[in-house]
Every structure is written in structure tokens, then in C-alpha cells.
C-alpha distance (Angstrom), angle and dihedral (degrees) to the residues before:
residue distance angle dihedral
M1 . . .
M2 3.80 . .
D3 3.78 119.7 .
G4 3.83 114.6 -118.8
F5 3.79 92.8 -123.6
L6 3.81 91.5 52.4
A7 3.83 91.1 49.1
L8 3.82 90.4 50.6
Y9 3.82 90.5 48.5
I10 3.82 91.6 51.5
F11 3.80 91.1 47.5
M12 3.81 92.7 50.2
L13 3.80 91.5 46.6
A14 3.82 91.2 50.2
A15 3.82 91.8 47.6
F16 3.82 92.7 49.9
T17 3.80 92.8 46.0
G18 3.80 91.9 47.6
H19 3.80 91.9 49.8
E20 3.81 92.1 49.8
I21 3.80 92.7 48.9
I22 3.81 96.1 45.6
S23 3.80 94.1 45.8
R24 3.82 90.8 57.9
V25 3.81 96.9 50.5
P26 3.82 113.5 110.4
V27 3.81 115.8 -120.1
I28 3.80 92.4 -113.8
L29 3.81 90.8 61.7
H30 3.80 97.4 52.1
T31 3.83 94.1 93.8
P32 3.83 94.8 54.4
L33 3.79 88.6 43.1
M34 3.83 89.8 54.3
S35 3.81 89.4 52.8
G36 3.78 90.4 52.9
S37 3.78 90.0 46.3
N38 3.80 89.8 53.6
F39 3.80 88.8 55.1
V40 3.80 90.2 53.8
H41 3.82 90.1 50.0
G42 3.80 88.0 55.5
I43 3.79 89.6 55.0
V44 3.81 89.2 50.1
V45 3.82 89.8 54.5
V46 3.81 90.8 51.5
G47 3.81 90.1 49.6
A48 3.80 91.0 49.7
M49 3.80 89.9 51.3
V50 3.81 90.9 51.3
V51 3.81 90.8 50.5
L52 3.82 90.5 46.2
A53 3.80 90.4 52.6
Q54 3.81 90.0 56.3
A55 3.83 95.7 47.0
D56 3.80 113.8 123.6
T57 3.79 106.1 -175.2
T58 3.79 130.3 53.2
L59 3.81 91.5 -115.5
L60 3.81 91.7 55.0
K61 3.79 90.6 47.6
V62 3.81 91.4 51.9
I63 3.82 91.9 48.2
G64 3.82 90.1 46.3
F65 3.79 91.8 50.1
I66 3.80 90.9 50.3
A67 3.82 89.5 49.3
V68 3.82 91.5 51.7
A69 3.82 92.5 46.4
L70 3.81 94.0 48.2
G71 3.80 92.5 44.3
A72 3.80 91.9 50.1
G73 3.79 90.9 48.1
N74 3.79 90.3 49.5
A75 3.81 92.3 50.5
A76 3.81 93.3 46.8
G77 3.81 91.6 46.3
G78 3.79 90.4 51.0
Y79 3.80 91.0 55.8
V80 3.82 90.6 48.8
V81 3.81 91.1 51.3
T82 3.81 91.7 46.8
D83 3.80 90.8 50.4
R84 3.80 91.2 50.9
M85 3.80 90.8 48.4
L86 3.81 90.9 51.6
D87 3.82 90.2 49.4
M88 3.81 88.3 60.1
F89 3.81 89.4 64.7
K90 3.82 94.2 54.7
S91 3.78 118.6 100.5
S92 3.80 116.4 -107.7
K93 3.82 91.0 -152.1
P94 3.80 117.3 96.2
A95 3.78 114.5 -107.6
A96 3.80 116.2 -100.0
K97 3.80 114.9 -108.1
K98 3.77 117.4 -119.0
D99 3.80 118.5 -145.8
């Protein structure tokens, strides 16, 4: 089993690395980055479901269910935000008719 200090170190390293990577992304790439982020959120939901399936006590099952629900909401919300961002790039002018 992983030591608590090691888990905290890995979390802090991941947070710092993520911040450095995201802060250097050009604005034009944020929409594709959101799509990739949504994919990662889907993997998080699958991981939460695997952990929930292995839960033994009622408390762990409740925490696992909350994790799955929040992860699914986060993934769905990410797709909604990405869709709204892509709508901003569409032209508001009606398309010209071709004869």
C-alpha cells in the first residue's frame, strides 16, 4: 500500500506539472484541450466505478457512488462547455444559397 506522504508528493507533482502545461497552451488550442480533458474525465468515471465495485462497507459504497456521480457530472459538463465553445466559432450569417 502507498504511504500517505508519497501519495501527497505524487499529487503535488501532478498538480504542478498540470499547471505548467496548461498555462503554456495558446488560446486557440483550448477547445481541443477541453476535448482531451473530457476523455480523461471519462477514464476517471471508469476508475471510480471499478473502485465502487470493490467497496466492502456501506460507507465506502456511498463515497464511491458520490465519486461516480460527480465524475459523470464533470464529464457531461465538460462536453456541454466544449459544445458551447465550438458554437462561438460558427458564423452568425445565414449560408448563401447555391443555384
